[in-house]
C-alpha positions as CSV (number, residue, x, y, z in Angstrom):
1,M,2.1,-65.6,-7.8
2,K,0.0,-62.5,-7.0
3,A,-0.5,-60.0,-9.8
4,I,-2.8,-57.1,-10.6
5,C,-5.2,-58.0,-13.3
6,V,-7.4,-55.9,-15.6
7,R,-10.3,-57.9,-17.1
8,E,-12.1,-54.8,-18.5
9,T,-11.2,-51.3,-19.3
10,G,-12.5,-48.6,-16.9
11,G,-11.7,-46.7,-13.7
12,P,-9.1,-47.6,-11.1
13,E,-11.5,-50.0,-9.5
14,V,-10.9,-52.5,-12.4
15,L,-7.4,-53.2,-11.0
16,T,-7.8,-56.4,-8.9
17,L,-5.2,-58.5,-7.1
18,E,-5.4,-62.2,-8.2
19,E,-3.5,-65.5,-8.0
20,V,-2.1,-66.3,-11.5
21,P,0.5,-68.8,-12.8
22,D,4.1,-67.8,-12.6
23,P,5.4,-66.6,-16.0
24,Q,8.0,-68.8,-17.7
25,T,11.1,-67.7,-19.5
26,G,11.8,-68.4,-23.2
27,A,14.9,-67.8,-25.3
28,G,16.4,-64.4,-24.7
29,E,14.2,-63.7,-21.7
30,V,14.8,-63.0,-18.0
31,L,12.5,-63.7,-15.0
32,V,12.7,-61.0,-12.4
33,R,11.3,-61.3,-8.8
34,V,9.7,-57.9,-8.7
35,H,10.2,-55.9,-5.5
36,A,8.9,-52.6,-6.7
37,A,6.9,-51.4,-9.8
38,G,6.7,-47.9,-11.1
39,V,3.3,-46.3,-11.7
40,N,3.2,-44.0,-14.8
41,P,0.3,-41.8,-16.1
42,V,0.3,-43.9,-19.3
43,D,-0.7,-46.9,-17.2
44,T,-3.9,-45.1,-16.3
45,Y,-4.6,-44.2,-20.0
46,I,-4.2,-47.8,-21.1
47,R,-6.3,-49.1,-18.2
48,S,-9.1,-46.7,-19.0
49,G,-9.1,-47.6,-22.7
50,S,-8.3,-44.0,-23.7
51,Q,-4.8,-44.8,-25.1
52,G,-4.4,-46.0,-28.7
53,R,-2.5,-49.0,-27.4
54,R,-5.0,-51.5,-26.1
55,P,-3.6,-54.8,-24.7
56,T,-5.5,-58.1,-25.0
57,L,-7.7,-58.6,-21.9
58,P,-7.0,-59.8,-19.3
59,Y,-3.6,-58.2,-18.7
60,T,-1.3,-57.1,-15.9
61,P,-0.2,-53.4,-16.1
62,G,3.2,-51.9,-15.7
63,T,6.5,-51.6,-17.7
64,D,8.8,-50.3,-15.0
65,G,10.1,-52.3,-12.1
66,A,13.1,-53.5,-10.1
67,G,14.1,-56.7,-8.3
68,V,16.3,-59.7,-8.5
69,I,16.8,-62.1,-11.4
70,E,15.4,-65.6,-10.6
71,A,16.0,-67.3,-14.0
72,V,17.5,-66.6,-17.4
73,G,16.4,-68.2,-20.6
74,P,18.5,-69.8,-23.4
75,G,20.8,-67.4,-25.1
76,V,21.1,-64.9,-22.3
77,D,24.7,-64.4,-21.4
78,R,24.9,-60.9,-19.9
79,R,22.5,-61.4,-17.0
80,A,22.8,-63.8,-14.0
81,C,20.6,-65.2,-11.3
82,G,20.7,-63.2,-8.1
83,E,21.6,-59.9,-9.9
84,R,19.9,-56.8,-8.7
85,V,18.3,-55.1,-11.7
86,Y,15.8,-52.6,-12.9
87,F,13.7,-53.1,-16.1
88,S,11.6,-51.1,-18.5
89,G,9.4,-53.2,-20.6
90,T,8.1,-56.8,-20.3
91,A,8.3,-59.5,-22.8
92,C,5.1,-61.3,-23.2
93,G,2.1,-59.2,-22.2
94,G,-0.7,-61.0,-20.5
95,Y,0.0,-61.5,-16.8
96,S,3.7,-60.5,-17.2
97,G,3.4,-56.8,-16.4
98,A,5.4,-55.1,-13.6
99,Y,2.4,-55.0,-11.2
100,A,3.1,-58.5,-10.1
101,E,5.4,-60.6,-7.9
102,R,7.3,-61.8,-11.0
103,A,7.8,-60.5,-14.5
104,V,9.4,-61.8,-17.7
105,C,11.5,-59.3,-19.7
106,L,13.5,-59.5,-22.8
107,A,17.2,-59.4,-21.9
108,H,17.8,-56.0,-23.4
109,Q,15.1,-54.5,-21.2
110,V,16.9,-55.4,-18.0
111,H,19.8,-53.3,-16.6
112,P,22.0,-53.5,-13.5
113,L,20.7,-51.6,-10.5
114,A,23.4,-49.5,-8.8
115,A,24.2,-50.7,-5.2
116,S,23.4,-47.2,-3.9
117,L,19.8,-47.3,-5.2
118,S,16.8,-49.1,-3.5
119,F,14.4,-51.2,-5.5
120,A,11.8,-48.4,-5.2
121,Q,14.3,-46.0,-6.8
122,G,15.0,-48.6,-9.4
123,A,11.4,-48.7,-10.3
124,A,11.5,-44.9,-10.8
125,I,14.2,-45.1,-13.6
126,G,12.7,-46.6,-16.7
127,V,10.0,-44.4,-18.2
128,P,10.9,-41.1,-16.4
129,Y,14.7,-41.1,-17.1
130,A,14.4,-42.5,-20.7
131,T,11.6,-39.9,-21.4
132,A,13.7,-37.0,-20.1
133,H,16.8,-38.1,-21.9
134,R,15.1,-38.5,-25.2
135,A,13.2,-35.2,-24.8
136,L,16.4,-33.3,-24.0
137,F,19.0,-34.8,-26.3
138,S,17.3,-36.7,-29.2
139,R,14.3,-34.4,-29.8
140,A,15.4,-30.9,-28.5
141,Q,19.2,-31.5,-29.2
142,S,19.9,-29.5,-26.0
143,R,23.4,-28.2,-25.5
144,A,25.6,-27.1,-22.6
145,G,25.0,-23.4,-21.9
146,E,21.4,-23.3,-23.0
147,T,18.5,-22.5,-20.7
148,V,16.0,-25.3,-20.2
149,L,12.5,-24.8,-18.6
150,V,11.0,-27.9,-17.1
151,H,7.3,-27.7,-16.5
152,G,6.2,-29.9,-13.7
153,G,9.6,-30.1,-12.2
154,S,8.5,-31.9,-9.1
155,G,7.2,-35.0,-10.9
156,A,9.2,-38.1,-11.9
157,V,10.0,-37.0,-15.5
158,G,10.6,-33.4,-14.3
159,I,13.1,-34.5,-11.7
160,A,14.9,-36.6,-14.3
161,A,15.0,-33.7,-16.7
162,I,16.4,-31.3,-14.1
163,Q,19.1,-33.7,-13.1
164,L,20.1,-34.6,-16.7
165,A,20.1,-31.0,-17.8
166,R,22.3,-29.8,-14.9
167,A,24.6,-32.7,-15.4
168,H,25.1,-31.6,-19.0
169,G,25.9,-28.0,-18.2
170,M,22.6,-26.3,-18.8
171,R,20.9,-23.5,-16.9
172,V,17.7,-25.1,-15.5
173,F,14.4,-23.4,-14.7
174,A,11.5,-25.4,-13.3
175,T,7.9,-24.9,-12.4
176,A,5.7,-26.5,-9.7
177,G,2.4,-25.7,-8.1
178,T,3.2,-26.1,-4.4
179,A,5.9,-24.8,-2.0
180,R,6.9,-28.4,-1.4
181,G,7.2,-29.1,-5.1
182,L,9.2,-25.9,-5.7
183,G,11.6,-26.9,-2.9
184,L,12.0,-30.4,-4.4
185,A,12.8,-29.0,-7.9
186,S,15.3,-26.6,-6.4
187,A,16.9,-29.4,-4.4
188,Q,17.3,-31.5,-7.5
189,G,19.3,-28.7,-9.2
190,A,17.0,-26.2,-10.7
191,T,18.7,-22.8,-10.8
192,Q,15.4,-20.9,-10.4
193,V,11.9,-22.2,-9.7
194,F,8.6,-20.6,-10.5
195,D,5.1,-21.2,-9.0
196,H,2.9,-21.9,-12.0
197,T,-0.2,-21.0,-10.0
198,S,1.0,-17.3,-9.7
199,P,-0.5,-14.9,-12.3
200,S,2.9,-13.4,-12.9
201,Y,5.0,-16.5,-13.3
202,L,5.4,-16.1,-17.1
203,A,6.7,-12.6,-16.7
204,E,9.0,-13.8,-14.0
205,I,10.5,-16.4,-16.3
206,L,11.1,-13.9,-19.0
207,A,12.6,-11.4,-16.6
208,A,15.0,-14.1,-15.4
209,T,16.3,-14.4,-19.0
210,R,16.5,-10.6,-19.4
211,N,13.6,-11.0,-21.9
212,Q,15.7,-13.2,-24.2
213,G,13.5,-16.3,-23.6
214,V,14.4,-19.9,-22.9
215,D,16.0,-22.3,-25.4
216,V,14.2,-25.5,-24.5
217,I,10.9,-26.2,-22.8
218,I,10.1,-29.7,-21.5
219,E,6.3,-29.7,-21.5
220,M,4.3,-32.1,-19.4
221,L,0.8,-30.6,-19.9
222,A,0.6,-29.1,-23.4
223,N,-3.1,-28.6,-23.4
224,I,-2.7,-26.1,-20.6
225,N,0.7,-24.5,-21.3
226,L,1.6,-24.8,-25.0
227,D,0.4,-21.4,-26.2
228,N,2.2,-19.7,-23.2
229,D,5.3,-21.8,-23.9
230,L,5.6,-20.3,-27.4
231,G,5.7,-16.8,-25.9
232,L,8.6,-17.8,-23.6
233,L,10.9,-19.2,-26.4
234,A,14.2,-17.6,-27.3
235,L,15.2,-17.4,-31.0
236,K,15.3,-20.9,-32.4
237,G,13.8,-22.3,-29.2
238,R,12.2,-25.7,-29.0
239,V,9.2,-27.1,-27.0
240,V,9.1,-30.8,-26.5
241,V,5.6,-32.2,-25.7
242,V,6.0,-35.0,-23.2
243,G,2.4,-35.0,-21.9
244,N,-1.0,-33.8,-23.1
245,R,-4.5,-34.3,-21.9
246,G,-6.7,-32.5,-24.4
247,R,-6.9,-30.2,-27.4
248,V,-5.2,-26.8,-27.3
249,E,-5.4,-23.6,-29.3
250,I,-2.2,-21.8,-30.1
251,D,-1.1,-18.7,-32.0
252,A,1.3,-20.3,-34.5
253,R,2.7,-16.9,-35.4
254,Q,4.8,-17.1,-32.3
255,T,6.7,-20.0,-33.8
256,M,7.3,-17.9,-37.0
257,V,8.8,-14.9,-35.3
258,K,11.2,-17.0,-33.2
259,D,12.0,-19.7,-35.8
260,G,10.6,-21.9,-33.0
261,A,9.7,-25.6,-33.1
262,V,7.1,-27.7,-31.3
263,L,8.3,-31.4,-31.1
264,G,6.3,-34.4,-30.0
265,M,7.7,-37.6,-28.5
266,T,6.7,-40.9,-27.1
267,L,8.9,-43.8,-26.0
268,G,6.8,-46.1,-28.1
269,N,8.7,-44.8,-31.2
270,V,12.1,-45.7,-29.7
271,S,13.9,-48.7,-31.2
272,A,15.5,-51.4,-29.0
273,S,19.0,-50.2,-30.0
274,E,18.2,-46.6,-29.2
275,M,16.7,-47.5,-25.9
276,A,19.8,-49.6,-25.0
277,Q,21.9,-46.6,-25.8
278,I,19.9,-44.3,-23.6
279,H,20.2,-46.7,-20.6
280,E,24.0,-47.1,-21.3
281,E,24.3,-43.3,-21.1
282,L,22.2,-43.2,-17.9
283,A,24.4,-45.8,-16.2
284,A,27.3,-43.6,-15.2
285,G,25.1,-41.0,-13.6
286,L,23.0,-43.5,-11.7
287,G,26.1,-45.2,-10.4
288,D,27.9,-42.0,-9.2
289,G,24.8,-40.3,-7.7
290,T,24.5,-37.6,-10.3
291,L,21.2,-39.1,-11.2
292,T,19.1,-40.0,-8.1
293,P,15.5,-41.0,-8.5
294,V,13.1,-39.6,-6.0
295,V,10.3,-41.8,-4.6
296,G,7.4,-39.7,-3.4
297,R,4.9,-42.3,-2.3
298,E,4.9,-46.1,-1.9
299,F,1.7,-48.3,-2.1
300,R,1.3,-52.0,-1.5
301,L,0.6,-54.1,-4.6
302,E,-3.0,-54.6,-3.5
303,Q,-3.4,-50.7,-3.4
304,A,-2.8,-50.3,-7.1
305,S,-6.2,-48.6,-7.6
306,D,-5.2,-46.0,-5.0
307,A,-1.9,-45.5,-6.8
308,H,-3.6,-44.9,-10.1
309,R,-5.8,-42.2,-8.5
310,A,-2.7,-40.6,-6.9
311,V,-0.6,-40.5,-10.0
312,M,-3.2,-38.3,-11.8
313,E,-3.6,-35.8,-8.9
314,P,-2.1,-32.3,-9.2
315,G,0.9,-31.4,-7.0
316,A,3.2,-34.2,-8.2
317,F,6.1,-35.0,-5.8
318,G,8.5,-37.7,-7.1
319,K,7.7,-41.1,-8.3
320,I,4.8,-43.3,-7.2
321,V,5.7,-47.0,-6.8
322,L,4.0,-50.3,-5.8
323,I,5.9,-52.5,-3.4
324,S,5.4,-56.3,-3.8
């Protein structure tokens, strides 16, 4: 089969398309013919060697994908050949990442793909929707009636957070840096949107809350926004750091006067049982259209290096996927 291989850490150019052996299923595993693979920022960090997690070289990147089950291993009784599925996570590392024509997953990493969703949309579910769900409900303990600010509301995680928050009865604000991105965040359910390139956007957000502040902030770029976030919080407000690309200086007194909290999170800390519960809770919304992944750009598998450049560019607009 064809797969993207990384034989040394470095820039996007280290992603090369190669012929490799088809992966084989073992006990409790599922072989998926991958039709689309999701591209996440964390994939670029791992590829460059800047992430703490460093897979054994060579390896095939990617955890998110969607396709059709081709084989099931011994002990798998809830999945069947021919089933349309999406997955988040792969079983054996090495060449079995999602950036390939086939991938082996543990059975609990594979979930039915709603008939209304394309394979490209399926590849946009795993990391974005699980991240947004955990940030909102496990870390921030968000509740109906609260005001949630989603920074980067036009990106894949931002879109998921907007849809989930609205579905659970929250008032949703979102930021973006382009007119196109602001329009997308609004279309996905944000009550009000704010251009984060405007010098007055922080004052505009506070004014929209009648200077009471927001209850929860989902933060995609803490090294840029965190200190400002603390000034936007309501009493007992919470910031959940989903993304960060450098060090930041904050005035911690702002957390004191608000009884505020800054909470970190990563999906790497989620147990298999917790992740299964997250995807069970996502299933109803994905099935009835309440949750609808937005695919912004599609690249061919051999264009993986271009996709890695694109996912790190400003002005995010939906999910970037590879089509195989």
